[in-house]
N, C-alpha and C positions, 0 to 999 in steps of 0.2 A: 934117837928117833929113826925109825925105819925109812927106807927110800920111799915106800908106798905112802906113809903118813907125810913125809916132806912134800911129796907130789900133791897130795890132797890139800895141804895147807897152801902150797904155792898157787894151786888152781883157785882155791877159795879166795885167796887175797886178790888175785887177778880179776875175778868176777865181782867181788866186793868193791874193788876200786873202780869198776866201770859203772856200777849202778847209779851213783849220783849224776852221771853224765846223761842219764836218760830218765830216771824216776823223779819226776817232779822238778826238773832242771830249770824250767821257766815257770813264773807264777801263773796260776789258773786264772788270775784276774786279767791276764793278757789275752784271754781268749774271749770269743762270743758265747761260749758254751754256758747258757743259763739253765739248761736242763741237765740233771745228772747223768741221764742216759746218753745224751750227746757228748758230754765230756768223757764218759767211760768208753764209748766207741772210738773217740779220738785218742785216748790214753792207751787203748789196746794196740794202736798202730805205732805209737812212739816206742823207739828202741828196737824196731824190726826193720827189716829191708823194705824199701818203698814198693808198694803194690805196682804192678805194670799199668801203663796207660793202654786204654782200648779206644783209640780216637782216629779220626779221619780228617782229611782236608787241611793239612798244615798250611799256614800262611806265615810269611816273614821268615822262611826257612823251616826247619824241622828239627827234631830232637832224636838222637839215636843213643843207644846204650854207650857206644865208643865215645861220642861226643860229650858225654856228661861225666865220664869216668874221672874221678879225682877232683870233681867240682862241687861246690855247694849249689844246691838247687832251690829256687823258690818256686812253688807252684801256686798260681792264683786261680782257683775255681771260681768262675764267675757266670752271671747271666747277663744277656744282652739288655734286658729290660731293668736291671738293677742300677738305681742312681749311685749308690756308694761304690759300686763296682766300676762304673764308668768314671767316677770322680778319682779313683785310685790309679788309673792308667797313667797320668802324667808322673805321678809319684814312682810307679813301678818303672817307667822309662828312665827317670833320673837315678833310681837305685841301681839298675843295671849299668848305665853309663859310668857311675861312680865306681862300682866294684867288679866289673867284668874283667878287668886286667888282672884282678887278684884271684880270679876263678870262679866268679858268680855266673850262674845261668838261671834266667827267669823264664818260665812258661806259663802261658795262659791256657786254661781248659774251659771251653765254653760248655757249661752243662745246663740242665734243666730243659724240659721239653719245649717250653715256650721260647721263642725268639731264635731257634736254631737257623731258621731260613735267612736271617739277616746277619748271621756271624761275620762273614768276610767284609760286607759293607760297614757294619757296626765297628769292627776293629779299624778299618781305614778312616772312618768318620772321626773316631776318637783319638787317632794318631798312635795307635799301638805299635811300638818299635821292636817288639820281641816275638819270639815264635808262639804261635797259639794254634789250637786244633779243636774240633768239635767233638763232643761226647754225645752223639745223637742217640745212641742206645742206652745211655746212662749207666753203662757198665763201670766206667771210671768213678762216677759219682757214688755208686754203691760200694765199690772196693776201698774208697777213701772216706767213706762215712760223711759225705757232704750233706749238711741239713740247712745251711743257710748261706747267704752270699754277702760279701765275698768270703770264701774259706781259704786262708792261706796255710800252706804247709811248707817246712823248711827241712831239707835233707842234707846230711853232712857228706863229706868227701868220700865216705865209704859206702854210701848208699842207704844209711840208716835215717829213718824219719825221727828227727829230733823235737819238732814241734809241729802241731797241726791245730787248726782253729783259731790262729792268731788274728787279732785285730790289726788292721794296716799299720797303725802308728808304732807297733812293737816289732814289725818284721826286721827292720834295720838293725836293732840291737841283737837279735838272734843271728842275723847274717854276720855281723861283726865278730861275735863270739866264735862261730863256726869257721870263718875265714882265718881266724888266728890260730886255729889247730892245725897241727902239721898234716900235710898230705900223706896218704898211706904209702 
């Protein structure tokens, strides 16, 4: 076999070996996606580098690229008026407390036009202990294909979106899997 063919086989094996890590890695039943177009929008993000955040008014600290490098990131896209979102805050706090030392970062992004004006007071009232910011212009909402609340996304240590649209009760299983993977 020629060197060129060996190189092609090696590259093909490498790509093929990575596919299961991103394509359908977690069951679709773990998501809220009840419309095929919503699932398709989320599936299009999975396996790609995370889109940037276009947010303002960080509370409880902030998040920088350097601060999340090599970490597993959970992003909770929420609305201040969303009951299930507010009910998830204590679980998010516990999740962060449990896995932060292993490299977990949890970020709240307040999106949706309604309720932006009460963002900081709402976070304080509900005891949010992790960094959160406002997406007042809804640019982040659009980039991440947020169609419902809460929308959870989990990003691996390399900055790749591995799951998006997760229901809250499945986030920890994804976090455990990604924390078990070696750091880059």
